[in-house]
N, C-alpha and C positions, 0 to 999 in steps of 0.2 A: 461519416455519412457519404455514401457512394451516390454519384449522379452521372448519368450519361445523356448527352444531348446530341441528336442527329441533325444534320443539315445537308443541303445540296440537292434535295429532290426538286422535281418540277415536271413540266410537260414538254416532251420532245417528239420528233418524228422518228419512225422506224429507221434504223441504221445509224442514228446519231449516238452520242455518248453523254454520260453524266458521271460526276465524281461525288460520291457521298462522303461526308466526314462525321466522325463521332468523337466529341470532346469529353473526356472523363475527368472526374475529380474524386478525391477521397481514397485513391489507391494508385499503385504503380502499374502501368501497362507492362513494364519489363518483367513483372512476376505474375502476369495474368495470361489467360487464354481468352482471346476475343473472337467474336463471331458476328456475322450478319444473318438475319432471318428476314423472311418476307411473308406476307399474308395477303392474298387477294380475296375479294368478296366471294363467299361460298366455297373457298378452298381451305385446305389445312395449312397450318403454319409450316414453312419449309426452311430448313437450314441451308443457306446459300454458300457461305464461305466461312472458314475458320483459320485462325493463325495461332500457333502455339507460342508459349512464353518467350522463347528465344527469337522468334520472328523468322526462323529458318524453315519451318515446316508448315505448309498450307494444305487445306482440303477444300474441295469445291463440289457442289452438286453437279451431277452430270448435265443438267439443263443449262448451266452457265459456264461450264468448263471451256476454256479457250477464249471466252469473251470477257469474263470478269476477273479482276485481280484484287486481292486483299493485301493491305500493307499496314504497317504501324510505325509511328514516329514516337519512340519512347520518351524522348526529351520533351515533346509537346503533349504527351498523354493523349494522342489522337490516333484513331484507326480510320482507314480509308477503304472505300470500295470503288474502284474504277470500273465502270460499266461501259463496254463498247458494243457496237453492233446490236443495239437494243431492239427488241421485238415487242409487239403488242402483248404477248403473253408474259412479259416481264412486268407488266403493270401490277402494282401492289403497294402496300405500305411496308417500308423497309425499316427494320429495327436493328440496332446494334446491341450487343449483350456481352457481359462477362459470363463465361461458362466454366464448368469444372474442367480442369486440364485434360485434354484429349477426349472430351465428351461434348455432347450437345445439350447438356443439362444446364438450364438457365440459373444464374445466380443473381445478377442484376441486369436490367435492361431499360432502354429509354422509351420515349413516347412515340417515336417513329417519324418518318418523313415520307410523303407521298411521291411516288414515281408513276407517271402516266405516259405511255408510249402509244402513239397513233400512227 
């Protein structure tokens, strides 16, 4: 049984940083492709960042490129999203997910963590 639990969200001022964590169980991160999504009220779900099984290849949405960094610690089965230079438009519920390799197709996902930027 696969579980994903996000943490690290909160309320910050514009220009500040947050680091989100996603602890997984029931599978190995080393053989998975992990991603972060976000959804703001009235907005479509957006794929923010993705990291392939090896951890060597990452993909970012244009809106966060240069500000956000995704990484994974396979030994801890934890994926991270470092968010710098946060903007009010980054406000959303952030979800981590396991996706099909090289895709944005959701396989398993967590309950989300709220990020609010003022």
